[in-house]
N, C-alpha and C positions, 0 to 999 in steps of 0.2 A: 408738542410742536413739530417733532419729526414726523409723527403719524399724519399730522395735518398736511405737511409738505408732500409726503408720499401720496396721500389721497389726491391732492390737487394734481400731482404729477401723473397719476394713473388716469385721472379724468382727461388730461391733455392728450395722453397717448390714445385713449379710447376715441376721442374726438378726431384725432388724426387718422386712426384706422377706419372710422366710419366714413370720413371724407374720401379716403382712397377707395373704399368699396363703392361709394356712390359714383365716383368717376368711372370706375370700371363698368358699373352696371348700365351706364348710358352710352357705352361704346365710344369713348373719345377718339378723336382723330389720331391716326397712326403718327402723323407728324408731331403731334403734341407728345406722344409717348416717346418718340425719339429725342425730343428736347429734354426729357428727364430720364437719364440713363438708369436710375434706380428702379424704374417701373418696367424696364425691358426684361422679359423672361426669355432668355436665349434658348432654353430647352423647349419651351412652348412654341417658339418660332420655328425651331428645327423640326419638331413633330408636325407642325402645320405645313411646312414646306414639303416634307416627305409625303404627307397625305395628299397634297395637291398634285405632286408629281405622279404618284401611283394611280390617281384617279383620272389624270389628263394626258399622260405621256403618249398613249397610242391613238388618241382622237385625231391628231394632226395627220396620221397616215392611214386612217380607216374611214374617215367621214367623207364619203363620196356623195355626189348628187346635187350639190348646191344648197343654198339656204333653206328651202322648204324641207328637204330631207334632214338637214342639220338640226332643225327645230325638233323633229321627231326623235332624233338620236339623243339630243340633250334632255328631252323630256323623260325618255326611258332611263337615262343614266342618272340624272340628278333629282328627279321627282319620284319616280317609281322605285328605283333601286337604292340609291344612296340617301335619299330623303334630305338633301341639302336645302331644298326649298319645297314648299307645298304647292298644290295646284293653283291656289289663289295668287301667291307670289309669282309663280311662273307666268300666269296670264298677264299680270301687271308688267312684269319685265318684258314680256313679248311685245306688249303695246308700246312701251317706252322705246324698245329697240327699233320698232317700225316707225315711230313718230319722229325720231331724231335722225340726223344725217349719218351716213357711214355704213359699214358692213353689218348687216342685221344679225346674222348668226354669230359673228365674232363678238358683237356687243352683248349678245345673249350669254355666251360663255363667260365673257369678261364680268358681267354683272353677277352671275351665279357664284363665281369664285371670289368676287369682291365681297359679296354678302357673307360668304362662308368663312373666308380666310383673311380678308383685309388687303392691304396694298401689295405686299409681296406675292400673295397668292394670285391676284388678278394679273400681274405682270408676267409671272411664271407661266400661268395658263395661256396667256396671250401668245407668248413666243412658242410654246409647245404646240399650239394650234396652228399658227401661221407659218412658221419657218420650214417645215417639211415641204409643203406645197410651193412655197416661195423658192426654195432651192431647186425643186424640180422644174419650175417654170423658167428659172434662170438657165438651167442646163439645156432646156428645150430651145431657148432663144439662141444659144451658141450653135446648136445644130441647124436651126432655121436660117441663120445668117449665112450658111455655107451651101445651101441647096439652090437649085435652079428655079426657073419661073414656074414650072409645072411639076407635079408629083406623079409617081406611077399610079395607074388606074386602080390597082388593088388597095392602095393607101386611101384613096378617096372613098372606096366602098367601106373600108374599115371605119373611117371617120363618120360616114353617114349612119352606119349601124350603131356606133356609140351615141351619136346625137339622138337617134330614134329611141334607144333604150333610156337615155336621160330624160327625154320628154315624158315617158311613161312613169318614171320614178317621181318626177316633180308633180305630175298630175295626181298620183296617189297621195303624195304629201299634201297637196292642196286640198284634196277631199278630206283627209284626216284633220287638217287644221280647221277647215270649215266646220267639221263635226263638233269641235270644241268652241269655236267662236260664235256659232249660231245658237242663241239662247231664247230668241223670240222672233216674231215676224219682222220687227224692225231690223235686227241684225242680219236676218236672212236677206232682206232687201238691200242692205248696205253691202253685203258680200257680192250679191248679184250686180248691183250698180257699179261697184268698184271694179269688178272684172270687166264688165262691158265697156265702161268709160275708158279704162286703160287701153282696151283694144282699139277704140274709135279715135282717141286723141292721145298723142304721145309727147306733147311738149313737156320739157323737164320741170317747168314750174307747176304743171298741173298735178303731179303726184302729191306733193305736200299739201296743196290746196284741197285735194280730194280727201286726204286723211283728216285734215282739219274740219272739213265740212261733215265728215262722218262722226267725229267727236262731238261737234255741236248738235248734230241731229239727235244723238242719244241723250245729250244733256237736256235739250228742250223737251224730249219725250218723257224722260224719267222724272223730271221735276214739274210736269204737267203745265208748262207755261202756255201751250196752245189750248190745253183743256179749259183753262180759265177764260180764254177769249171766246171759245165756241160753246161754253157751258150753257148759256141761255138757249141756244139753238137746240142742243141736245135735250134740254128739259122739255121744250115744246114737242120734240119728236117722241120722247118717252111717254108724254101724256097721250099723244095720239095713238101710240102703240097699245097703251093700257085700255083705251076705249074700244079697240078692235081686237083685244086679246082673246076674248071668248068666241068660240065658233057658234053658228046658229043652233047646233045641237046641244049647246050648253057645256061642251068640253073646252079644254084649253089647248092652244097650240103649243107644242113643245119648243123649247129653246133651240136655237140654231146650233148645230154641232160646232161651228166655228166659235160661237160665243162661249161654249163650255170647254173649249179646247185649252188644255193647260200647256202653254208654250214652254217646252222643256227640251234642252239640247239632246242630240242623239248620244252624245258622250255620257250624259247623266242617265239617260234611259238604259244604256248598255251596262252601266256600272252601279245602278241604284241599289242592287242587292249587297254589294261588297264595299261600297264607298263609305268612308267614315270621315267625319269632319274634324279637323284639328284646330280650326279657328272659328270664332263666332263671326259669321258673315251677315251682311245686311241683306235685305230682301232683293237687292239688285244682283246677288250672286247668280251665276249661270245655273239654270235649272230650278231656282226657287221663286222666281217672279212670274206671275201670270200677266195676261194682257190687261187685267183690270186691277192688279195690285202693284202700283207703282209707289216709290217712296215719296213721302211728303216732306219737303225741305223744312217746313215749319215744325212738324212734329218731332223731327230728330235733330233740329238745329244744325243741319248739314254735317253732323259728325256721325260716322258709322261706328258700330261696336266691334269692328274687326280688330283682332289682336294678333301679334306674332306668336306662333307656337313656341312652347318652352324649349324645344330642341333646335330652334333656329335663331341665330343671332344676327342682327344687322350691323356688321362691322363697317360702318360707313363714315365718311367725313361729316362735319357739321354743315349746316346750311350756310353759315357765313363763309366758310372755306369754299363751298360750292360757288357762291357768288363771285369770290375772288378769282377762281379758276375760269369761270365763264367770261368775266371781264377781261382777264389776261388774254384769253383766246381771241376775243373780238379785237383787242388792240393789235395782237400779232397778225391777224388776218388783214386788217386795214394796212398795216405796215408792209406786208408782203405784196399786196396788190399795188400799193403806191410805188414800191421799188420796181415792180415789173413794168409799170407804165412809164416811169421816169427814164429807165434805161432804153436808149434807142435800139441798140443791138446787144441785148443781154446774152451772156454765155448760155450754151445749151443746157448746162446743169441748172442754172438759175431759172430759165424759162420752164424747164421740165418740172422742177419742184413747185414753182408758182402755179402752173396749170393743174397739177395733180392735187395741190393743196386746195385750190378752188373747187376742183371736182369732188374731193372728199368732203367739202363743206356743204355742197348743194345737192348731193345725191341722197334722195329719199327712196325707201323701198328696198334697199339692200342690193345684193349682187346682180339680179336680173336687170336692174335699172342702170348699172354702171356701164354697160356695153355701149349704148348710143353716146353717152357723154365722153367716154374714152376715145371713141371714133372721132368726135368733134375736136377734142383737145390734143390728140396725138396724130391721127392720120391726116386731118385737115391741115395741120401745120407742115406736112411733108416730111415728117421724121420717120414714119413707118409706112410701108406700102400697103395698099388694101389687101393684097394676097396674103402677106404675112400676118396682118391683123385677123383675117378670117380663119387662117390656119390655126393660130393660137386660140381663137374663140372656140373652134371645134375641139381642140385638145384640152382646154381648161376644164371641160365637163368630165374628163376622165381622170383629173387630178383631185386628190383629197384637199380638204381645207377650204378656206373662203375663196370665192370667185374674184375678190379684190386682188389676189395674187397675180391676176392677169396684168395688172399694172407693172409688176416686176418684169415680166416678159417684154412688155412694150418699152419700159425704161431702158432695158439692156439694148434692145434694137435701136432705140432713139439716139443713143450715144455711141453706137458701133462705129460710125464714120467720123467721129470727132476726136479731139485730143483726150477726152475723158475715157477711161477704160469702161468696158461694158459692165463690170461689177459695180463701179461707182454709180452708173446710171440706174442699175437695179436697186441699189440701196436708197438712192434719192427718191425713186418712185415708190418704194415701200414706205418710207417715212412720210412722203407727201400725201399718199392716198389714205393711210391708216390714222395718222395723227389727229386730224380734226375731229373725226367721230368719237375717238376714244377720249379726247380732252373734254368735249362737250358732254359726253355721257357721264364722265367722272363728276363734273360740276353739277349736272342735273340730278344725279343720284343723291347728293347732299340735300337738295331741295325736296326731292321725292320722299326722303325719309321723314320729313316734317309734314308734308302735305298728304301722304297716302291715307291717313284716316278720314280725310275729307270726302264725303260721298260724291260731291260734284266731280272730283278728280277721277273717281272710279267710273262714273258715268261717261266721262270723256274718253277714258282709256278703253272702255267697252266698245265704243264706236270706232275708235282708231284701230283697234284690234280687228274688227270686222272689215273695215276698209282695206287694211293691209293684207288680209287674207284674200280679198278680191283681187288685189294686184298680183298675187301668186298665180291665179288663173290667167292673168294677163301675160305673165312670164311664160306659161305653158304655150300660149298661142304664139308668142314672138319666137320662141325657140322652134316651134313646129314650122313656122314660115321660112326659116333659114337652115333647116336641119340637113337637107340633102346638098352635098357638094360634089362636084366633079370638075374636070378640066374646063368645061364650057360654062359652068355655074360656080365659079370660085367665090362669088358673093353670097351663095346660098340660095336655095329654092325650097318650096314646100315639100314636106315629106309625103303628102298625099298624092304625088305624081306617080307613085308605084305602090300597089297594095302590100308589097313585101315590107316596106318601111312601117306601114300601119300595123302589120302583124307583129313586128318587133316591139313597137310601142305598146301594143296590147299585151304582149308576152311579159314585159317588165312590169306593167301595171297589175295584171292578174297574178303573176308570180309573187310580187310583193304583198298583195292584199290577201291572198288566200293560201299561199304555199310557203310563206316565210322566206322568200328569196331576198337575200341581202343585196344592198345597192352595188357593192363592188362586183359581185357575181352577175348581177343583172347587166351591168355595163360590159363585163367580159363576154357574156352571152350575146349581147347586141353586136359587139365587134365580130364575133365568130359568125353570126347570122349574116352580117354584112358581107363578109368574105365568101360565104356560101352563095349569096346572091350573085356576086361577081363571077364565081366559078360556073354557075348555071346559065346566067344571062349573057355575060360579056366574054367569057373565055372561049 
């Protein structure tokens, strides 16, 4: 009798242990873990926290050059060196970061640490990444608020040199990102059209529409929806080709080189000898699909065979929690906008938070796209002068971390002449501009965890990725057009007005591409070359 009870007791224990193991194996939400104190491993959390700190602490003070350069830094750090994510996950996260509103490179870092370490890791990495630059921009705002209407001429030369070097750095990053994003002729066309369209049309609503159209284009192409419509025409054309295939001498005409061209990305061509696959990918993976080998949605039932490598864990929330988070954000956004409209003369702090909360919600394309929107919501309101705005715009390029820290600078200046202290304005601006994108991304990541095996999602992200890279080339053009500043052109003018600035841009590009010149040194060299120009031409 005793042995029977003992046996049943052992079975119960085994069942409980098996259940606990299953819960851990599917990476349950951290909030659920916190609700059950017995499952919290304090030693593991401490080790994970130390790991995140040691891998991220210096990025916030060394990541110069803006989002395009940041993406390259994060790729080398977390894909090539630490192997926290593989190339496939990195490309998916990159597309998600570009497709959702908010700071692109910050969301990228946030996602990587979230996947690797969970909730605390992502928050710790976020503050390590953002706070150094934010503190620097706040200090800059205190100095700018005390200077006159114009700056000394050497300072303008220094800023112009920094801007020229930054353009070269971002241009190099754009080329490197395109190298990975272009996997066939379609994605090549999307990168081109994205860059050109962004230059020709700058309405804020256009950028998310452009990326959505890019995603739909690859979806339609990969699933052969247009092929089915035009298939009868192609059959007639192929029959006519077969009748004329043989030449009068009896030989056959060779196939066109374009027909036999295997569309493979430059990245995969450069790394074909050393690249090793850690995941089983579908035929849609970059470098594996040809122009005539597209996935058939019927054959694979729209499910890819991609799996997460054994050394990578997706420590993400559940899809239900993700829906709750997104719904809560929508409610909060509506409430803030209603409050802003109902108050006839809202306090400066309320107006500042509402405007930046709105900006953080509708900014697509990352840091380069935040500039015109901040001008509309801060300068147009009369809170900051155009001179101070453009001065901060020139200097943000020489600060590490996300370009969204520019909002901290503007928030401090916007409250400088009010009852609110400038520090309060800086904090309000920081929370307003960063919060929407981070909340939306957190919720979407829960859904992405469930949907990522779906091949249609991979097709959409492939197009969004290409369209987003095209917008990086747009950012190069926009910065080029306002890179030169002086007392007469405080709103900025094109760098092409003097060959010297072109030479600085070329120096930073060539130095980074072929001589391993780091972004901070390239920016410093640009500033020195700008001062040299002043000494020779103006002094």
